[in-house]
C-alpha beads as a LAMMPS data file, in Angstrom:
LAMMPS data file: protein, C-alpha beads

486 atoms
485 bonds

1 atom types
1 bond types

-500.0 500.0 xlo xhi
-500.0 500.0 ylo yhi
-500.0 500.0 zlo zhi

Masses

1 110.0

Atoms # bond

1 1 1 -56.232 140.872 -342.856
2 1 1 -55.580 143.238 -339.606
3 1 1 -57.178 140.831 -337.300
4 1 1 -55.143 137.697 -335.705
5 1 1 -56.180 134.278 -337.762
6 1 1 -55.118 130.994 -337.238
7 1 1 -53.013 131.642 -340.196
8 1 1 -50.723 134.152 -338.270
9 1 1 -50.402 132.265 -335.530
10 1 1 -49.227 129.167 -337.912
11 1 1 -46.899 131.446 -339.540
12 1 1 -45.693 132.485 -336.076
13 1 1 -44.373 128.793 -335.454
14 1 1 -43.100 128.847 -339.237
15 1 1 -40.822 131.616 -338.619
16 1 1 -39.904 130.425 -334.944
17 1 1 -39.335 126.717 -336.303
18 1 1 -36.000 126.559 -334.768
19 1 1 -37.159 127.195 -331.472
20 1 1 -39.988 125.020 -331.669
21 1 1 -37.947 121.651 -332.816
22 1 1 -35.296 122.602 -329.991
23 1 1 -37.706 122.005 -327.251
24 1 1 -39.379 119.630 -328.946
25 1 1 -36.647 117.468 -329.244
26 1 1 -35.066 117.947 -325.869
27 1 1 -38.344 116.802 -324.193
28 1 1 -38.043 113.948 -326.324
29 1 1 -34.567 113.259 -325.607
30 1 1 -35.115 113.664 -321.898
31 1 1 -37.940 110.632 -321.714
32 1 1 -35.594 108.390 -323.711
33 1 1 -32.748 109.085 -321.287
34 1 1 -35.062 108.454 -318.392
35 1 1 -36.279 105.166 -320.080
36 1 1 -32.643 104.095 -320.248
37 1 1 -31.239 104.913 -316.793
38 1 1 -34.838 104.121 -314.820
39 1 1 -34.637 101.292 -312.477
40 1 1 -37.458 98.612 -313.908
41 1 1 -40.041 97.907 -311.074
42 1 1 -41.927 94.905 -311.048
43 1 1 -45.456 93.919 -309.581
44 1 1 -46.149 90.392 -308.252
45 1 1 -49.861 89.437 -307.639
46 1 1 -51.313 86.771 -305.594
47 1 1 -55.357 86.328 -304.920
48 1 1 -57.128 85.295 -302.450
49 1 1 -60.855 84.262 -301.797
50 1 1 -61.868 86.450 -299.220
51 1 1 -63.723 85.286 -295.737
52 1 1 -66.529 87.171 -295.666
53 1 1 -68.920 85.239 -293.099
54 1 1 -69.418 86.641 -289.847
55 1 1 -70.363 82.873 -288.026
56 1 1 -67.336 80.505 -287.224
57 1 1 -69.664 78.360 -285.489
58 1 1 -73.039 77.323 -286.929
59 1 1 -75.521 75.330 -284.760
60 1 1 -74.654 76.470 -281.275
61 1 1 -77.313 77.368 -279.057
62 1 1 -78.392 77.542 -275.599
63 1 1 -81.018 78.347 -273.257
64 1 1 -82.223 82.310 -273.701
65 1 1 -81.056 83.005 -271.163
66 1 1 -77.540 82.212 -271.930
67 1 1 -77.107 82.539 -275.543
68 1 1 -75.698 86.126 -275.316
69 1 1 -72.442 84.130 -274.727
70 1 1 -72.368 82.992 -278.113
71 1 1 -74.111 86.210 -279.813
72 1 1 -71.876 88.553 -278.267
73 1 1 -68.664 87.168 -279.964
74 1 1 -70.360 85.826 -283.138
75 1 1 -72.425 88.884 -284.010
76 1 1 -71.243 92.342 -285.337
77 1 1 -73.357 95.345 -283.261
78 1 1 -73.140 97.336 -286.351
79 1 1 -73.031 96.594 -289.852
80 1 1 -69.581 96.394 -291.638
81 1 1 -68.197 96.608 -294.883
82 1 1 -66.934 92.766 -294.842
83 1 1 -64.329 93.306 -297.604
84 1 1 -63.035 96.148 -296.450
85 1 1 -62.319 94.825 -293.444
86 1 1 -60.787 92.300 -294.804
87 1 1 -58.490 94.570 -296.902
88 1 1 -57.499 96.693 -293.850
89 1 1 -56.608 93.403 -291.972
90 1 1 -54.323 91.903 -294.851
91 1 1 -52.965 95.532 -294.520
92 1 1 -52.560 95.806 -290.778
93 1 1 -49.750 94.629 -288.726
94 1 1 -51.171 91.093 -288.061
95 1 1 -50.566 90.190 -291.441
96 1 1 -48.187 92.437 -293.346
97 1 1 -46.077 93.164 -289.892
98 1 1 -45.955 89.363 -289.200
99 1 1 -44.407 88.840 -292.895
100 1 1 -41.989 91.789 -292.010
101 1 1 -41.272 90.187 -289.068
102 1 1 -40.754 86.529 -290.088
103 1 1 -39.169 87.763 -293.682
104 1 1 -36.633 90.058 -291.307
105 1 1 -37.303 92.789 -294.151
106 1 1 -35.884 95.261 -291.359
107 1 1 -32.755 93.433 -291.528
108 1 1 -30.179 94.437 -294.700
109 1 1 -26.692 93.131 -294.500
110 1 1 -23.527 93.932 -296.867
111 1 1 -22.036 90.898 -296.866
112 1 1 -17.990 90.421 -298.635
113 1 1 -17.519 88.641 -301.594
114 1 1 -18.868 85.307 -302.165
115 1 1 -21.127 85.410 -299.142
116 1 1 -25.120 85.602 -299.151
117 1 1 -27.821 86.088 -296.416
118 1 1 -29.344 82.971 -296.713
119 1 1 -32.179 83.325 -293.599
120 1 1 -33.192 86.305 -291.210
121 1 1 -36.196 86.693 -289.205
122 1 1 -36.753 89.487 -286.469
123 1 1 -37.474 88.035 -283.013
124 1 1 -38.437 90.758 -281.208
125 1 1 -39.042 95.028 -281.910
126 1 1 -36.685 97.281 -280.198
127 1 1 -36.892 100.873 -279.081
128 1 1 -33.566 101.423 -280.333
129 1 1 -32.787 103.377 -283.474
130 1 1 -30.308 102.696 -286.214
131 1 1 -28.579 99.719 -284.980
132 1 1 -25.486 98.610 -287.098
133 1 1 -23.050 95.700 -286.682
134 1 1 -20.123 94.928 -288.108
135 1 1 -19.990 91.472 -289.586
136 1 1 -16.571 89.816 -289.519
137 1 1 -15.996 86.066 -291.784
138 1 1 -13.034 84.223 -291.036
139 1 1 -12.155 80.313 -291.910
140 1 1 -15.903 79.551 -292.115
141 1 1 -16.314 81.539 -288.554
142 1 1 -19.063 84.291 -288.581
143 1 1 -18.864 87.307 -285.826
144 1 1 -21.467 89.776 -285.357
145 1 1 -19.824 92.551 -283.527
146 1 1 -20.994 96.176 -282.136
147 1 1 -17.947 98.027 -281.917
148 1 1 -15.654 95.708 -279.760
149 1 1 -18.711 93.156 -278.245
150 1 1 -19.236 90.189 -279.816
151 1 1 -23.223 89.921 -280.307
152 1 1 -23.625 86.182 -282.107
153 1 1 -21.226 83.691 -283.396
154 1 1 -21.007 80.658 -285.379
155 1 1 -20.329 78.868 -288.424
156 1 1 -21.361 79.697 -291.633
157 1 1 -24.686 78.215 -292.566
158 1 1 -25.368 77.916 -288.840
159 1 1 -28.353 80.003 -287.962
160 1 1 -26.948 82.709 -285.172
161 1 1 -29.295 83.680 -282.383
162 1 1 -28.700 87.728 -282.506
163 1 1 -30.854 89.075 -279.236
164 1 1 -33.281 90.851 -281.808
165 1 1 -32.674 88.657 -284.987
166 1 1 -31.936 85.353 -286.492
167 1 1 -29.678 85.119 -288.989
168 1 1 -27.882 82.585 -291.524
169 1 1 -24.758 83.268 -293.539
170 1 1 -23.453 81.209 -296.475
171 1 1 -20.841 80.856 -299.148
172 1 1 -17.507 79.953 -300.024
173 1 1 -15.544 83.314 -300.133
174 1 1 -12.347 83.689 -298.082
175 1 1 -11.650 86.291 -294.886
176 1 1 -13.302 89.564 -295.034
177 1 1 -15.805 92.089 -293.231
178 1 1 -19.328 93.484 -293.737
179 1 1 -21.682 95.352 -291.996
180 1 1 -25.832 95.041 -291.051
181 1 1 -28.111 97.312 -290.427
182 1 1 -31.041 96.454 -288.186
183 1 1 -33.892 98.770 -288.598
184 1 1 -37.172 98.795 -286.519
185 1 1 -39.684 97.308 -288.056
186 1 1 -42.142 99.711 -286.800
187 1 1 -40.232 101.941 -289.264
188 1 1 -39.943 99.367 -292.308
189 1 1 -43.817 98.593 -292.302
190 1 1 -44.721 102.076 -293.525
191 1 1 -42.472 101.732 -296.081
192 1 1 -43.990 97.872 -296.978
193 1 1 -47.452 99.457 -296.601
194 1 1 -47.142 102.019 -299.378
195 1 1 -45.202 99.151 -301.555
196 1 1 -48.642 96.509 -300.853
197 1 1 -51.649 97.187 -302.783
198 1 1 -54.432 95.179 -301.606
199 1 1 -57.969 95.677 -303.336
200 1 1 -61.524 93.928 -304.249
201 1 1 -61.483 92.422 -307.785
202 1 1 -64.786 93.650 -309.319
203 1 1 -67.631 93.066 -306.852
204 1 1 -66.477 89.559 -306.128
205 1 1 -65.103 88.159 -302.934
206 1 1 -61.806 87.641 -304.894
207 1 1 -59.110 90.125 -303.331
208 1 1 -55.620 91.245 -305.497
209 1 1 -52.379 91.648 -302.979
210 1 1 -50.335 93.682 -305.675
211 1 1 -46.200 94.127 -304.187
212 1 1 -44.490 96.360 -306.072
213 1 1 -40.412 96.151 -305.034
214 1 1 -37.169 96.439 -306.505
215 1 1 -36.013 92.569 -306.316
216 1 1 -38.669 90.278 -308.113
217 1 1 -38.042 87.425 -305.227
218 1 1 -38.715 89.201 -302.085
219 1 1 -41.882 90.890 -304.156
220 1 1 -43.115 87.244 -304.793
221 1 1 -42.408 85.556 -301.436
222 1 1 -43.806 88.908 -299.731
223 1 1 -47.142 88.348 -302.275
224 1 1 -46.882 84.616 -301.213
225 1 1 -46.621 84.837 -297.577
226 1 1 -49.191 87.715 -297.009
227 1 1 -51.785 85.299 -298.744
228 1 1 -50.932 82.522 -296.704
229 1 1 -50.805 84.640 -293.567
230 1 1 -53.988 86.143 -294.361
231 1 1 -55.892 82.311 -295.228
232 1 1 -53.870 81.146 -292.085
233 1 1 -55.141 83.963 -289.695
234 1 1 -59.131 82.941 -289.964
235 1 1 -58.205 79.381 -288.653
236 1 1 -55.839 81.128 -285.721
237 1 1 -59.040 83.501 -285.096
238 1 1 -61.361 80.694 -285.291
239 1 1 -59.752 78.668 -282.709
240 1 1 -58.999 81.483 -280.132
241 1 1 -63.239 82.557 -280.780
242 1 1 -64.187 78.846 -279.905
243 1 1 -61.423 78.765 -277.104
244 1 1 -63.254 81.857 -275.588
245 1 1 -65.991 80.318 -275.782
246 1 1 -65.007 77.234 -274.732
247 1 1 -63.885 78.854 -271.520
248 1 1 -67.122 80.790 -270.485
249 1 1 -69.180 77.658 -271.081
250 1 1 -67.252 76.017 -268.549
251 1 1 -67.719 78.600 -265.858
252 1 1 -71.376 78.606 -266.649
253 1 1 -71.386 74.662 -266.050
254 1 1 -69.080 74.698 -263.099
255 1 1 -71.602 78.000 -261.993
256 1 1 -74.714 75.695 -263.138
257 1 1 -73.364 72.588 -261.110
258 1 1 -72.755 74.181 -257.961
259 1 1 -76.594 75.406 -257.884
260 1 1 -77.897 71.739 -258.300
261 1 1 -75.598 70.697 -255.840
262 1 1 -76.872 73.286 -253.351
263 1 1 -80.231 73.138 -254.506
264 1 1 -80.373 68.719 -254.095
265 1 1 -79.003 69.294 -250.273
266 1 1 -82.166 72.092 -249.611
267 1 1 -84.082 69.311 -251.310
268 1 1 -82.707 66.681 -249.345
269 1 1 -83.294 68.632 -245.843
270 1 1 -86.952 69.237 -246.900
271 1 1 -87.320 65.714 -247.224
272 1 1 -85.823 64.741 -243.887
273 1 1 -88.477 67.316 -242.243
274 1 1 -91.204 66.533 -240.353
275 1 1 -94.307 66.884 -242.220
276 1 1 -92.832 66.158 -245.443
277 1 1 -92.121 62.685 -243.507
278 1 1 -95.699 62.515 -242.553
279 1 1 -97.074 62.933 -246.235
280 1 1 -94.697 60.452 -247.067
281 1 1 -96.212 58.124 -244.548
282 1 1 -99.643 58.861 -245.711
283 1 1 -98.888 58.034 -248.701
284 1 1 -97.906 54.386 -247.360
285 1 1 -101.385 53.863 -245.674
286 1 1 -103.798 51.791 -247.191
287 1 1 -106.856 53.519 -248.268
288 1 1 -109.321 52.014 -245.479
289 1 1 -106.807 53.933 -243.229
290 1 1 -106.725 57.699 -244.803
291 1 1 -110.548 57.077 -245.434
292 1 1 -110.836 57.377 -241.619
293 1 1 -108.393 60.026 -241.046
294 1 1 -110.182 62.085 -243.461
295 1 1 -113.143 61.313 -241.357
296 1 1 -111.915 62.075 -238.119
297 1 1 -110.260 65.367 -239.904
298 1 1 -113.817 66.582 -241.268
299 1 1 -115.476 65.649 -237.750
300 1 1 -113.007 68.558 -236.157
301 1 1 -112.447 70.991 -238.515
302 1 1 -111.613 73.288 -235.980
303 1 1 -109.089 71.823 -234.671
304 1 1 -106.374 74.137 -233.545
305 1 1 -103.549 71.604 -233.996
306 1 1 -104.978 69.838 -237.478
307 1 1 -105.453 74.003 -238.591
308 1 1 -101.510 74.480 -237.665
309 1 1 -100.544 70.981 -239.053
310 1 1 -102.617 71.748 -242.424
311 1 1 -100.680 75.544 -242.954
312 1 1 -97.134 74.142 -241.882
313 1 1 -97.902 71.039 -244.570
314 1 1 -99.438 73.328 -247.447
315 1 1 -96.007 75.928 -246.789
316 1 1 -93.203 73.132 -247.128
317 1 1 -95.327 71.328 -249.877
318 1 1 -94.862 74.623 -251.545
319 1 1 -91.315 75.478 -250.873
320 1 1 -90.012 71.924 -251.784
321 1 1 -92.318 71.752 -255.311
322 1 1 -90.454 75.317 -256.078
323 1 1 -87.084 73.980 -255.571
324 1 1 -87.807 71.159 -257.152
325 1 1 -88.647 72.808 -260.593
326 1 1 -85.837 75.241 -260.104
327 1 1 -83.446 72.212 -259.530
328 1 1 -85.110 70.499 -263.397
329 1 1 -84.714 73.844 -265.190
330 1 1 -80.932 74.083 -263.712
331 1 1 -80.520 70.198 -264.896
332 1 1 -81.844 70.937 -268.684
333 1 1 -79.434 74.401 -268.636
334 1 1 -76.665 71.788 -267.567
335 1 1 -77.447 69.981 -270.384
336 1 1 -77.796 72.785 -272.881
337 1 1 -73.888 73.924 -271.938
338 1 1 -72.660 70.287 -272.247
339 1 1 -74.235 69.982 -275.719
340 1 1 -72.845 73.354 -276.613
341 1 1 -69.287 72.412 -275.476
342 1 1 -70.184 69.330 -277.686
343 1 1 -70.830 71.377 -280.756
344 1 1 -67.671 73.610 -280.030
345 1 1 -65.457 70.741 -280.381
346 1 1 -67.119 69.595 -283.267
347 1 1 -66.817 72.534 -284.669
348 1 1 -63.164 72.773 -283.927
349 1 1 -62.442 69.839 -285.096
350 1 1 -64.352 69.899 -288.621
351 1 1 -63.472 73.954 -288.847
352 1 1 -62.726 74.329 -292.558
353 1 1 -62.120 78.219 -293.455
354 1 1 -63.857 79.876 -295.839
355 1 1 -60.877 81.729 -297.071
356 1 1 -58.563 80.298 -299.629
357 1 1 -55.395 81.083 -302.029
358 1 1 -56.696 81.103 -305.412
359 1 1 -53.387 81.827 -307.364
360 1 1 -50.186 82.170 -306.022
361 1 1 -47.712 85.054 -307.119
362 1 1 -45.272 84.420 -309.890
363 1 1 -42.396 86.625 -311.491
364 1 1 -43.772 88.246 -314.050
365 1 1 -42.187 88.687 -317.665
366 1 1 -41.334 92.577 -317.947
367 1 1 -41.382 95.223 -315.545
368 1 1 -44.333 97.146 -315.031
369 1 1 -42.203 100.615 -314.460
370 1 1 -41.061 102.161 -316.974
371 1 1 -43.617 101.550 -319.244
372 1 1 -41.770 102.747 -322.733
373 1 1 -44.393 103.168 -325.240
374 1 1 -46.255 105.417 -322.754
375 1 1 -43.836 107.825 -321.474
376 1 1 -42.509 108.182 -325.501
377 1 1 -46.380 109.006 -326.349
378 1 1 -46.411 111.219 -323.225
379 1 1 -43.342 113.131 -324.221
380 1 1 -44.177 113.363 -327.727
381 1 1 -47.559 115.278 -326.581
382 1 1 -45.785 117.130 -323.920
383 1 1 -43.044 117.955 -326.237
384 1 1 -45.653 119.376 -328.630
385 1 1 -47.340 121.724 -326.004
386 1 1 -44.412 122.854 -324.383
387 1 1 -42.498 123.575 -327.826
388 1 1 -46.093 125.442 -329.184
389 1 1 -46.151 127.460 -325.083
390 1 1 -42.477 128.423 -325.881
391 1 1 -43.295 129.550 -328.876
392 1 1 -46.132 132.048 -328.173
393 1 1 -44.320 133.495 -324.964
394 1 1 -40.908 134.202 -327.160
395 1 1 -43.018 135.643 -329.590
396 1 1 -44.565 137.800 -326.888
397 1 1 -41.474 138.870 -325.016
398 1 1 -39.555 139.258 -328.330
399 1 1 -39.434 142.907 -328.980
400 1 1 -38.007 142.137 -332.749
401 1 1 -40.951 141.561 -335.317
402 1 1 -40.610 138.158 -336.679
403 1 1 -44.079 136.430 -337.146
404 1 1 -47.683 138.026 -338.139
405 1 1 -48.747 137.364 -335.273
406 1 1 -46.142 139.173 -333.157
407 1 1 -46.860 142.220 -336.143
408 1 1 -50.451 142.313 -335.432
409 1 1 -50.535 142.878 -331.667
410 1 1 -48.345 145.552 -331.955
411 1 1 -50.457 146.608 -334.357
412 1 1 -53.370 146.514 -332.353
413 1 1 -55.383 145.963 -335.847
414 1 1 -54.928 149.472 -337.474
415 1 1 -53.426 148.778 -340.530
416 1 1 -53.656 145.775 -343.398
417 1 1 -51.227 143.245 -343.294
418 1 1 -50.465 141.208 -346.319
419 1 1 -48.219 137.921 -346.233
420 1 1 -47.616 137.746 -350.363
421 1 1 -47.040 140.306 -353.075
422 1 1 -49.495 138.927 -355.291
423 1 1 -53.011 139.489 -352.604
424 1 1 -51.064 143.289 -351.730
425 1 1 -51.255 143.997 -355.410
426 1 1 -54.630 143.493 -355.709
427 1 1 -55.469 145.082 -352.917
428 1 1 -53.416 148.251 -354.026
429 1 1 -55.750 147.818 -357.474
430 1 1 -58.532 147.629 -355.679
431 1 1 -57.810 151.080 -353.799
432 1 1 -56.688 152.429 -357.028
433 1 1 -53.282 153.480 -355.816
434 1 1 -50.185 153.189 -358.542
435 1 1 -47.507 154.822 -356.326
436 1 1 -46.228 153.373 -353.731
437 1 1 -43.292 154.038 -351.477
438 1 1 -41.393 150.696 -350.221
439 1 1 -39.333 150.422 -346.816
440 1 1 -37.529 146.992 -345.941
441 1 1 -36.191 143.961 -347.490
442 1 1 -37.470 142.353 -350.267
443 1 1 -40.679 144.834 -351.192
444 1 1 -39.005 146.828 -354.057
445 1 1 -40.985 145.467 -356.528
446 1 1 -43.995 146.642 -355.103
447 1 1 -42.978 150.008 -356.270
448 1 1 -39.821 152.668 -356.111
449 1 1 -41.605 156.304 -355.772
450 1 1 -40.234 158.387 -353.196
451 1 1 -42.055 159.218 -350.025
452 1 1 -43.112 162.609 -351.217
453 1 1 -44.657 161.228 -354.797
454 1 1 -46.233 158.400 -353.172
455 1 1 -49.584 157.441 -352.459
456 1 1 -49.214 155.128 -350.049
457 1 1 -46.317 153.563 -348.044
458 1 1 -45.982 149.790 -347.837
459 1 1 -43.466 148.192 -344.909
460 1 1 -42.183 144.363 -344.393
461 1 1 -41.778 144.641 -340.607
462 1 1 -39.529 141.487 -340.480
463 1 1 -36.609 142.271 -338.382
464 1 1 -37.386 145.528 -337.259
465 1 1 -37.253 146.407 -333.366
466 1 1 -40.997 146.945 -332.135
467 1 1 -39.869 150.187 -331.205
468 1 1 -38.381 151.003 -334.235
469 1 1 -41.250 150.196 -336.245
470 1 1 -43.781 152.008 -334.030
471 1 1 -41.739 155.280 -334.561
472 1 1 -41.552 154.922 -338.133
473 1 1 -45.598 154.306 -338.275
474 1 1 -45.475 158.053 -336.224
475 1 1 -43.264 159.448 -338.972
476 1 1 -45.648 158.114 -341.775
477 1 1 -48.707 159.053 -340.357
478 1 1 -49.842 161.509 -342.859
479 1 1 -49.788 158.592 -345.776
480 1 1 -51.641 155.266 -345.497
481 1 1 -49.580 152.240 -344.455
482 1 1 -49.631 149.260 -345.256
483 1 1 -47.496 145.747 -344.433
484 1 1 -46.156 143.551 -346.298
485 1 1 -44.787 140.388 -344.326
486 1 1 -42.244 138.575 -346.394

Bonds

1 1 1 2
2 1 2 3
3 1 3 4
4 1 4 5
5 1 5 6
6 1 6 7
7 1 7 8
8 1 8 9
9 1 9 10
10 1 10 11
11 1 11 12
12 1 12 13
13 1 13 14
14 1 14 15
15 1 15 16
16 1 16 17
17 1 17 18
18 1 18 19
19 1 19 20
20 1 20 21
21 1 21 22
22 1 22 23
23 1 23 24
24 1 24 25
25 1 25 26
26 1 26 27
27 1 27 28
28 1 28 29
29 1 29 30
30 1 30 31
31 1 31 32
32 1 32 33
33 1 33 34
34 1 34 35
35 1 35 36
36 1 36 37
37 1 37 38
38 1 38 39
39 1 39 40
40 1 40 41
41 1 41 42
42 1 42 43
43 1 43 44
44 1 44 45
45 1 45 46
46 1 46 47
47 1 47 48
48 1 48 49
49 1 49 50
50 1 50 51
51 1 51 52
52 1 52 53
53 1 53 54
54 1 54 55
55 1 55 56
56 1 56 57
57 1 57 58
58 1 58 59
59 1 59 60
60 1 60 61
61 1 61 62
62 1 62 63
63 1 63 64
64 1 64 65
65 1 65 66
66 1 66 67
67 1 67 68
68 1 68 69
69 1 69 70
70 1 70 71
71 1 71 72
72 1 72 73
73 1 73 74
74 1 74 75
75 1 75 76
76 1 76 77
77 1 77 78
78 1 78 79
79 1 79 80
80 1 80 81
81 1 81 82
82 1 82 83
83 1 83 84
84 1 84 85
85 1 85 86
86 1 86 87
87 1 87 88
88 1 88 89
89 1 89 90
90 1 90 91
91 1 91 92
92 1 92 93
93 1 93 94
94 1 94 95
95 1 95 96
96 1 96 97
97 1 97 98
98 1 98 99
99 1 99 100
100 1 100 101
101 1 101 102
102 1 102 103
103 1 103 104
104 1 104 105
105 1 105 106
106 1 106 107
107 1 107 108
108 1 108 109
109 1 109 110
110 1 110 111
111 1 111 112
112 1 112 113
113 1 113 114
114 1 114 115
115 1 115 116
116 1 116 117
117 1 117 118
118 1 118 119
119 1 119 120
120 1 120 121
121 1 121 122
122 1 122 123
123 1 123 124
124 1 124 125
125 1 125 126
126 1 126 127
127 1 127 128
128 1 128 129
129 1 129 130
130 1 130 131
131 1 131 132
132 1 132 133
133 1 133 134
134 1 134 135
135 1 135 136
136 1 136 137
137 1 137 138
138 1 138 139
139 1 139 140
140 1 140 141
141 1 141 142
142 1 142 143
143 1 143 144
144 1 144 145
145 1 145 146
146 1 146 147
147 1 147 148
148 1 148 149
149 1 149 150
150 1 150 151
151 1 151 152
152 1 152 153
153 1 153 154
154 1 154 155
155 1 155 156
156 1 156 157
157 1 157 158
158 1 158 159
159 1 159 160
160 1 160 161
161 1 161 162
162 1 162 163
163 1 163 164
164 1 164 165
165 1 165 166
166 1 166 167
167 1 167 168
168 1 168 169
169 1 169 170
170 1 170 171
171 1 171 172
172 1 172 173
173 1 173 174
174 1 174 175
175 1 175 176
176 1 176 177
177 1 177 178
178 1 178 179
179 1 179 180
180 1 180 181
181 1 181 182
182 1 182 183
183 1 183 184
184 1 184 185
185 1 185 186
186 1 186 187
187 1 187 188
188 1 188 189
189 1 189 190
190 1 190 191
191 1 191 192
192 1 192 193
193 1 193 194
194 1 194 195
195 1 195 196
196 1 196 197
197 1 197 198
198 1 198 199
199 1 199 200
200 1 200 201
201 1 201 202
202 1 202 203
203 1 203 204
204 1 204 205
205 1 205 206
206 1 206 207
207 1 207 208
208 1 208 209
209 1 209 210
210 1 210 211
211 1 211 212
212 1 212 213
213 1 213 214
214 1 214 215
215 1 215 216
216 1 216 217
217 1 217 218
218 1 218 219
219 1 219 220
220 1 220 221
221 1 221 222
222 1 222 223
223 1 223 224
224 1 224 225
225 1 225 226
226 1 226 227
227 1 227 228
228 1 228 229
229 1 229 230
230 1 230 231
231 1 231 232
232 1 232 233
233 1 233 234
234 1 234 235
235 1 235 236
236 1 236 237
237 1 237 238
238 1 238 239
239 1 239 240
240 1 240 241
241 1 241 242
242 1 242 243
243 1 243 244
244 1 244 245
245 1 245 246
246 1 246 247
247 1 247 248
248 1 248 249
249 1 249 250
250 1 250 251
251 1 251 252
252 1 252 253
253 1 253 254
254 1 254 255
255 1 255 256
256 1 256 257
257 1 257 258
258 1 258 259
259 1 259 260
260 1 260 261
261 1 261 262
262 1 262 263
263 1 263 264
264 1 264 265
265 1 265 266
266 1 266 267
267 1 267 268
268 1 268 269
269 1 269 270
270 1 270 271
271 1 271 272
272 1 272 273
273 1 273 274
274 1 274 275
275 1 275 276
276 1 276 277
277 1 277 278
278 1 278 279
279 1 279 280
280 1 280 281
281 1 281 282
282 1 282 283
283 1 283 284
284 1 284 285
285 1 285 286
286 1 286 287
287 1 287 288
288 1 288 289
289 1 289 290
290 1 290 291
291 1 291 292
292 1 292 293
293 1 293 294
294 1 294 295
295 1 295 296
296 1 296 297
297 1 297 298
298 1 298 299
299 1 299 300
300 1 300 301
301 1 301 302
302 1 302 303
303 1 303 304
304 1 304 305
305 1 305 306
306 1 306 307
307 1 307 308
308 1 308 309
309 1 309 310
310 1 310 311
311 1 311 312
312 1 312 313
313 1 313 314
314 1 314 315
315 1 315 316
316 1 316 317
317 1 317 318
318 1 318 319
319 1 319 320
320 1 320 321
321 1 321 322
322 1 322 323
323 1 323 324
324 1 324 325
325 1 325 326
326 1 326 327
327 1 327 328
328 1 328 329
329 1 329 330
330 1 330 331
331 1 331 332
332 1 332 333
333 1 333 334
334 1 334 335
335 1 335 336
336 1 336 337
337 1 337 338
338 1 338 339
339 1 339 340
340 1 340 341
341 1 341 342
342 1 342 343
343 1 343 344
344 1 344 345
345 1 345 346
346 1 346 347
347 1 347 348
348 1 348 349
349 1 349 350
350 1 350 351
351 1 351 352
352 1 352 353
353 1 353 354
354 1 354 355
355 1 355 356
356 1 356 357
357 1 357 358
358 1 358 359
359 1 359 360
360 1 360 361
361 1 361 362
362 1 362 363
363 1 363 364
364 1 364 365
365 1 365 366
366 1 366 367
367 1 367 368
368 1 368 369
369 1 369 370
370 1 370 371
371 1 371 372
372 1 372 373
373 1 373 374
374 1 374 375
375 1 375 376
376 1 376 377
377 1 377 378
378 1 378 379
379 1 379 380
380 1 380 381
381 1 381 382
382 1 382 383
383 1 383 384
384 1 384 385
385 1 385 386
386 1 386 387
387 1 387 388
388 1 388 389
389 1 389 390
390 1 390 391
391 1 391 392
392 1 392 393
393 1 393 394
394 1 394 395
395 1 395 396
396 1 396 397
397 1 397 398
398 1 398 399
399 1 399 400
400 1 400 401
401 1 401 402
402 1 402 403
403 1 403 404
404 1 404 405
405 1 405 406
406 1 406 407
407 1 407 408
408 1 408 409
409 1 409 410
410 1 410 411
411 1 411 412
412 1 412 413
413 1 413 414
414 1 414 415
415 1 415 416
416 1 416 417
417 1 417 418
418 1 418 419
419 1 419 420
420 1 420 421
421 1 421 422
422 1 422 423
423 1 423 424
424 1 424 425
425 1 425 426
426 1 426 427
427 1 427 428
428 1 428 429
429 1 429 430
430 1 430 431
431 1 431 432
432 1 432 433
433 1 433 434
434 1 434 435
435 1 435 436
436 1 436 437
437 1 437 438
438 1 438 439
439 1 439 440
440 1 440 441
441 1 441 442
442 1 442 443
443 1 443 444
444 1 444 445
445 1 445 446
446 1 446 447
447 1 447 448
448 1 448 449
449 1 449 450
450 1 450 451
451 1 451 452
452 1 452 453
453 1 453 454
454 1 454 455
455 1 455 456
456 1 456 457
457 1 457 458
458 1 458 459
459 1 459 460
460 1 460 461
461 1 461 462
462 1 462 463
463 1 463 464
464 1 464 465
465 1 465 466
466 1 466 467
467 1 467 468
468 1 468 469
469 1 469 470
470 1 470 471
471 1 471 472
472 1 472 473
473 1 473 474
474 1 474 475
475 1 475 476
476 1 476 477
477 1 477 478
478 1 478 479
479 1 479 480
480 1 480 481
481 1 481 482
482 1 482 483
483 1 483 484
484 1 484 485
485 1 485 486
């Protein structure tokens, strides 16, 4: 057959099996070495129930004109992805950044044998980079030095205040020296942000907090602290919110009280006016006296004094009742504000956060990386693919003919190629060729006629240079040429 078949490719792998196996085993061996030397990485996970409620104060109402004070604190102006917001909050500096500060994750110490860092906490950030200190321990006395300057000192087990951070060193070793490195928390934050994965559990309100770090104890502590700080953060924010609302309500109450006091004084002044006094005097008269006064009034309707008196009385009465109506409205508003303040106090006293820790982090039994079975499986598949690629590439660039695939690519499909003497003999019988001239190794059994006597030439090209093979074909152009690849 002259066309390239799948068998040709299989024969190519067969004839270059050493290259195939060597490539395959090198890939698998590299995978095994990686499994043996790779540092195990563990993941610990804590789970929290997310705070998905926007309003922290329920049933807090004011008069319509003041309700905006509450609503602008409680109701978001635009729709938000609440779970997404909570996830970003957990990864923010408000939660994760605070954990870094409180755990002192930016502080790295190299201590003499027998001593360990029992406590560390960052107090403040600093613009300085690469702060390093020498640690001197002598007879249970610990000193932190920057050059020749002592930064802080104390006994082992004491908490030392070292300006930017707090540390406590414990142990029972001898004297020695060590080194402490203080990395800016803002720099270490990005590193830890990559080590902390926060995602939603399906479509529920649960949030998984997964921490991946070399140290199991630190990973567990970070995961648990993030969960705890997140739950407490809701309480802190709610208290701040209520504090802000209380402050605005107290300011509004003070303003309302001042308005009520001012209007009350104006009403008292109107009561002391002569015309209101006259109206009150008329109220005190008997019905007979009032009837006589009215009779006199109707008998003299054009009296200018009565007209002026009536006009002034009406104007003052209108002013009085207008102020009195405003006064009663302000008193009602004041009662609403006092009631709202009482509601704020009750909500703050009885506040229960809607978020809580569902599961605390624990130390896992096995590392998440390296996954030995997965790596071995991938290395086997990758080894087979790369080994096949190496065989095909080598077959393509090798000038010696060592596979049927290579031979057919050189011949271009112009000559028949056989892989066994029996199939070749059947082909010769079909063609009626009896006299065969053979060239190459292992084909003498096909025929031993000279080139001049032969009807056809049979060539085994295995091991030949491709240029040499093409030159031979040009020389034998006057005779039919067939190939037996053995």
